[in-house]
C-alpha positions, 0 to 999 in steps of 0.5 A: 408655808412654802409652795412645796409644803402646801402641795405636799399637804394637799397631796397627802389629804387627796390620797387620804380621800382617795383611800376613803373612796376605795374603802367606801366602794368595798363597803358598798360592794358588801352593803355594809351600812355601818361602815358606810356611815363611818366613812361618811363622817370621815369624808366630811372631816377630810373634805373640810381639812382639804378645803382649808388647806386649799384656801391656804395654798399659794396661787403659784401651785394652782395647776398642780392642785387642779390635777390633784382635784381631777384625780380625786373627782375621778375616784368620787365619780367611780364611787358614785357609779357603784353606789347607784348600781348597788341601789338599783340592784337592791331596788330590783331585788325588792321589786321597786321600780321607777314609774316616772317623775313628779313636778319637782323632778323627784323620782316616783316609785311603785313597789311590786306586789312580790319580792323577787327572791327565793329562800 
């Protein structure tokens, strides 16, 4: 495979992954659990394909590949930030608060005695 073909394949896979991240952010915004599960499977498959394509890519395109992965990493970070904000919002709505950490640095949580919603 030529340098140009390898780079094109990696770019295409990177763009597919970025699109999946955008879909995932939309699903997080609507708290669509089923869609999030579907997207997780698609991301795992796409990550595997991306890893294989990267392993087969010639070393001469390392700079371009690094730029591509930096862009994908930015999308992943934005998605993770939104997921964290959504998780915190749902926990606040349910009255679950973080009370500290255990000796293994896992967060400890205490449930509030009431829900903070109105019907």
